[in-house]
C-alpha positions as CSV (number, residue, x, y, z in Angstrom):
1,M,3.5,-4.8,13.2
2,S,3.6,-7.7,10.9
3,D,6.4,-7.5,9.0
4,A,4.9,-9.3,5.8
5,P,5.4,-7.9,2.2
6,F,3.0,-5.5,1.2
7,H,1.6,-6.6,-1.5
8,H,-1.2,-4.8,-3.4
9,L,-3.3,-5.6,-6.6
10,P,-3.8,-2.3,-8.0
11,V,-7.1,-1.5,-9.4
12,M,-8.0,-0.5,-13.1
13,V,-4.2,-0.4,-13.5
14,H,-3.7,-0.5,-17.3
15,E,-7.0,2.2,-17.9
16,I,-4.6,4.2,-15.8
17,V,-1.4,4.0,-17.0
18,A,-2.5,4.8,-20.5
19,L,-4.3,8.1,-19.0
20,Y,-0.8,9.5,-18.6
21,E,0.8,8.6,-22.2
22,R,0.6,12.4,-23.1
23,V,0.9,14.3,-20.1
24,P,3.9,17.3,-20.3
25,S,7.4,15.7,-18.9
26,G,7.6,15.7,-15.1
27,F,6.1,14.6,-11.7
28,V,2.8,12.4,-11.6
29,L,1.5,12.9,-7.8
30,D,0.7,9.6,-6.6
31,A,-1.3,10.7,-3.7
32,T,-1.9,7.2,-1.9
33,L,1.2,5.4,-3.0
34,G,0.6,2.2,-0.9
35,G,2.2,-0.7,-1.8
36,G,3.8,1.4,-5.0
37,G,1.5,-0.8,-7.7
38,H,0.2,1.9,-10.0
39,A,3.7,4.1,-9.6
40,E,5.7,1.0,-10.7
41,Q,3.5,0.8,-14.1
42,L,3.7,4.4,-14.7
43,L,7.8,4.4,-14.3
44,D,8.0,1.2,-16.4
45,R,5.9,2.5,-19.0
46,W,6.4,6.3,-19.8
47,P,10.0,7.9,-19.7
48,H,9.0,11.2,-19.4
49,V,7.1,10.3,-16.0
50,K,8.4,10.8,-12.7
51,V,6.8,9.9,-9.8
52,L,6.1,12.3,-6.3
53,G,4.6,9.5,-4.0
54,I,2.9,10.2,-0.7
55,D,0.9,8.5,1.9
56,R,0.4,8.7,5.4
57,D,1.1,5.0,6.1
58,E,4.7,4.6,7.0
59,Y,4.6,1.1,6.4
60,A,3.2,1.5,3.2
61,L,5.8,4.1,2.4
62,A,8.4,2.0,3.1
63,A,7.3,-0.7,1.2
64,A,7.1,1.2,-2.3
65,Q,10.3,2.8,-1.8
66,A,12.4,-0.6,-1.5
67,R,9.5,-1.7,-4.3
68,L,10.3,1.3,-6.7
69,A,14.2,1.5,-5.8
70,R,15.4,0.6,-9.0
71,F,13.8,4.0,-10.3
72,G,16.4,6.0,-8.6
73,D,15.7,9.7,-8.3
74,R,12.5,9.4,-10.9
75,L,10.8,8.6,-7.4
76,R,10.5,11.0,-4.5
77,V,8.5,10.2,-1.6
78,Y,6.8,12.2,1.4
79,H,5.1,11.0,4.3
80,C,1.8,13.0,4.7
81,R,-1.6,12.8,4.1
82,F,-2.6,14.1,0.7
83,D,-4.0,17.0,1.8
84,R,-0.8,18.5,2.6
85,L,0.2,18.3,-0.9
86,E,1.6,21.9,-1.1
87,E,4.0,21.0,1.8
88,A,5.2,18.0,0.1
89,M,6.0,19.7,-3.1
90,E,7.7,22.7,-1.2
91,A,10.1,20.2,0.6
92,L,11.0,18.2,-2.3
93,S,11.1,21.4,-4.6
94,I,8.6,20.7,-7.0
95,E,7.3,23.0,-8.9
96,S,4.5,21.8,-10.8
97,L,3.0,18.5,-11.4
98,S,2.4,16.7,-14.9
99,G,-0.7,15.0,-13.3
100,A,-2.1,13.3,-10.1
101,L,-3.7,9.7,-9.4
102,F,-5.9,9.6,-6.0
103,D,-6.6,5.9,-5.1
104,L,-9.2,6.3,-2.8
105,G,-10.0,4.1,0.7
106,V,-8.1,1.4,2.6
107,S,-5.6,-0.9,0.9
108,S,-5.6,-4.9,1.0
109,P,-2.7,-5.2,3.1
110,Q,-4.5,-2.5,5.4
111,L,-7.3,-5.1,5.8
112,D,-5.0,-8.1,5.6
113,V,-2.9,-7.3,8.4
114,A,-5.1,-8.2,11.7
115,E,-3.2,-5.7,14.1
116,R,-4.1,-2.7,12.0
117,G,-7.7,-3.2,13.0
118,F,-9.2,-2.4,10.3
119,S,-11.3,-5.7,9.0
120,Y,-14.2,-7.4,10.7
121,R,-12.8,-10.8,9.6
122,N,-10.1,-10.4,12.4
123,D,-9.3,-10.1,15.8
124,A,-7.4,-7.4,16.9
125,P,-7.2,-4.2,18.9
126,L,-9.5,-1.5,17.4
127,D,-7.3,0.7,15.8
128,M,-8.1,1.4,12.1
129,R,-5.4,4.3,11.8
130,M,-3.8,4.7,8.2
131,D,-1.1,7.0,10.2
132,Q,0.4,5.0,12.8
133,T,1.7,8.2,14.0
134,Q,-1.8,9.8,15.3
135,P,-2.8,9.4,18.5
136,W,-6.8,9.1,17.7
137,S,-8.0,5.5,16.9
138,A,-11.2,3.6,16.4
139,S,-11.4,2.9,19.8
140,D,-11.9,6.6,20.9
141,V,-14.6,6.7,18.3
142,V,-16.3,3.5,19.5
143,N,-15.9,4.4,23.3
144,G,-15.6,7.6,22.8
145,Y,-18.7,8.9,21.0
146,P,-22.3,10.0,22.3
147,A,-25.0,7.8,20.6
148,D,-26.1,10.5,18.6
149,Q,-22.7,11.2,17.1
150,L,-22.2,7.9,16.3
151,A,-25.5,7.0,14.4
152,R,-24.5,10.0,12.4
153,V,-21.1,9.0,11.4
154,L,-22.7,5.2,10.5
155,Q,-25.3,7.0,8.6
156,Q,-23.0,9.9,6.4
157,Y,-20.0,7.1,6.1
158,G,-21.3,4.1,6.2
159,D,-25.0,4.6,4.6
160,E,-26.2,2.3,7.3
161,R,-29.9,2.3,7.8
162,F,-29.9,0.7,11.3
163,A,-27.4,3.0,12.2
164,R,-29.1,4.2,15.4
165,R,-29.9,0.9,16.8
166,I,-26.1,0.0,15.9
167,A,-25.0,3.3,17.9
168,A,-27.3,2.4,20.9
169,A,-26.2,-1.1,20.8
170,I,-22.4,-0.2,21.2
171,V,-22.7,2.3,23.7
172,A,-24.5,-0.4,25.8
173,A,-21.7,-2.6,25.3
174,R,-18.8,-0.9,26.2
175,P,-15.8,-0.9,26.8
176,I,-15.3,-2.4,23.2
177,Q,-11.6,-3.3,23.0
178,T,-11.6,-5.4,19.6
179,T,-12.7,-5.8,16.1
180,A,-14.6,-9.1,16.8
181,H,-16.0,-7.8,19.7
182,L,-17.3,-4.7,17.7
183,A,-18.6,-7.1,14.5
184,E,-20.7,-9.1,17.6
185,V,-22.3,-6.0,18.5
186,V,-23.1,-5.0,15.6
187,V,-24.1,-8.4,14.3
188,S,-26.7,-8.6,16.9
189,A,-27.5,-4.8,16.5
190,I,-29.5,-5.6,12.9
191,P,-32.6,-7.6,12.3
192,A,-32.2,-11.4,11.4
193,P,-33.6,-11.0,7.6
194,A,-31.3,-7.9,7.1
195,R,-28.0,-10.0,8.3
196,R,-28.7,-12.4,5.4
197,T,-27.8,-9.7,2.3
198,G,-25.2,-7.6,1.1
199,G,-22.4,-9.2,2.6
200,H,-21.5,-9.2,5.9
201,P,-23.3,-7.0,8.2
202,A,-20.6,-5.3,10.1
203,K,-19.1,-4.0,6.6
204,R,-20.9,-0.3,6.4
205,T,-20.1,0.0,10.5
206,F,-16.1,-0.8,9.6
207,Q,-16.1,1.4,6.7
208,A,-17.8,4.5,8.4
209,I,-15.5,4.3,11.4
210,R,-12.6,4.2,9.7
211,I,-13.6,7.0,7.5
212,E,-13.9,9.4,10.9
213,V,-10.7,8.0,12.3
214,N,-8.5,8.9,9.2
215,G,-10.5,12.1,8.3
216,E,-10.8,10.7,4.5
217,L,-13.9,13.0,3.2
218,D,-12.3,16.0,5.0
219,A,-9.1,15.9,3.3
220,L,-10.4,14.8,-0.2
221,P,-11.9,18.4,-1.2
222,P,-9.2,20.4,-0.2
223,A,-6.5,18.2,-1.8
224,L,-8.3,17.6,-4.9
225,D,-8.5,21.1,-5.3
226,A,-4.6,21.6,-4.8
227,A,-3.6,19.1,-7.5
228,I,-6.2,20.5,-10.0
229,D,-4.6,23.8,-9.2
230,R,-0.7,22.7,-9.2
231,T,-1.4,20.5,-12.3
232,A,0.1,21.9,-15.7
233,P,-1.8,22.6,-18.9
234,G,-2.0,19.0,-20.6
235,G,-1.6,16.8,-17.5
236,R,-4.8,15.0,-16.3
237,V,-5.8,14.2,-12.6
238,A,-7.3,10.9,-12.6
239,V,-9.3,9.7,-9.1
240,L,-10.8,6.0,-8.3
241,S,-13.4,5.9,-5.4
242,Y,-15.0,3.4,-4.0
243,H,-18.1,4.6,-2.4
244,S,-21.0,7.0,-3.1
245,G,-19.7,9.7,-0.3
246,E,-15.8,10.0,-2.2
247,D,-17.7,10.0,-5.6
248,R,-20.1,12.2,-5.1
249,I,-16.9,15.1,-3.3
250,V,-15.0,13.7,-6.8
251,K,-17.4,14.6,-9.1
252,D,-18.7,18.1,-7.4
253,H,-15.0,19.6,-7.6
254,M,-14.2,18.0,-10.8
255,R,-17.7,19.5,-12.1
256,S,-16.7,22.9,-10.2
257,A,-13.2,23.0,-11.8
258,A,-14.9,22.4,-15.4
259,T,-17.4,24.9,-15.3
260,G,-15.5,27.6,-13.1
261,D,-19.1,27.4,-11.2
262,C,-20.8,29.4,-13.9
263,P,-24.4,30.1,-13.0
264,C,-25.3,31.4,-16.2
265,P,-28.3,29.5,-18.1
266,P,-26.9,27.5,-20.6
267,E,-28.6,28.7,-23.5
268,L,-27.3,32.3,-23.2
269,P,-23.8,33.7,-23.3
270,C,-21.9,33.6,-20.3
271,V,-21.5,37.2,-18.3
272,C,-20.1,36.0,-14.8
273,D,-16.7,35.9,-16.2
274,A,-16.3,32.1,-15.0
275,V,-12.7,30.8,-15.2
276,Q,-12.7,26.6,-16.7
277,T,-9.6,25.3,-15.4
278,V,-10.2,21.4,-16.5
279,R,-12.0,19.3,-19.5
280,L,-14.1,16.5,-18.1
281,V,-12.0,13.4,-19.9
282,R,-14.9,11.1,-18.9
283,G,-18.8,12.7,-18.0
284,I,-19.5,9.1,-16.5
285,A,-17.3,7.5,-14.1
286,K,-16.0,4.2,-15.7
287,A,-16.1,1.1,-13.9
288,P,-13.4,-2.0,-14.1
289,S,-14.3,-4.8,-16.2
290,K,-16.3,-7.8,-15.3
291,D,-13.0,-9.7,-15.4
292,E,-11.1,-7.4,-13.2
293,Q,-14.0,-7.7,-10.8
294,S,-14.3,-11.3,-10.8
295,S,-10.6,-11.4,-10.2
296,N,-9.8,-8.4,-7.6
297,R,-12.5,-8.2,-4.9
298,R,-11.5,-4.4,-3.9
299,A,-12.5,-3.6,-7.9
300,A,-16.1,-4.2,-7.5
301,S,-16.9,-1.1,-6.3
302,A,-14.2,1.3,-8.1
303,R,-15.4,4.2,-10.2
304,L,-12.8,5.9,-12.0
305,R,-13.2,9.9,-13.1
306,V,-11.0,11.7,-15.0
307,V,-10.1,15.4,-16.0
308,E,-7.6,17.5,-18.3
309,R,-5.6,20.5,-17.0
310,I,-6.5,23.8,-19.4
311,V,-5.1,26.9,-19.7
312,D,-7.2,29.0,-17.8
313,T,-10.2,30.3,-20.3
314,P,-13.5,32.2,-19.7
315,T,-16.1,29.2,-19.5
316,R,-18.5,27.8,-21.7
317,D,-16.9,24.7,-23.5
318,W,-18.2,22.2,-21.1
319,R,-22.0,22.5,-21.8
């Protein structure tokens, strides 16, 4: 593993920090601590806030601990995927949260460190594991999945319209051991006119395989539910997502919490005893400013959604 510093430019940092100005005193969960950029700004700006930082990437976790050491016991860290939030809180004796932040997707250092195998721009062994302790890697997906299963992954997680062609090309080219070889196979499977638009032709395939390897979308629903459940009234849960699959899950789960899944017609009184647990701080996802999108390429596709925890009460106010 490269010993280069874990530098990561946090997305929408000013908007994120402002969200937690009036949350109750206590721990705000940074569910994807990464390099600690968001956490550092929260701890610097709000004295009433502490941070519970969790991350599946041990390299990122160590870098964040070093970066945030000056905050002492205002920072607690735990190595796990964010769907193990309850385990982390129990291990660190944290009763409830004052808020939570999820910055989804892959971080810049993970992409930029060639040997991590996340990027089609570098030649490295196929890896893509966020947690280096897990045995399952991109090589297992690329070289082990049958063509139909591989095509489903590319369609579902990459919105790849040439998924079947790419999957067939991958199977025919096996064994594929490096990112450069995989990128070459993907490019060759896409018709020439389509290669000239929409960025690098292998971008969607690499994204889809990364999501599959790390179980990113499988982990998101229970993690969101747990974070909302463990956040105290007045606390806020914010999520930065970077592609449609993530954002769809976030939108649905926040809407479910805001309505209590009430099925009653909006023009009639609620008779189903649905319980609203949050209010939507923003009904529409917020995008980064044009300036930030220009200066930080990772910010271009980001969408921010936020809810605020309320005292459990019969729902209807959301309509």
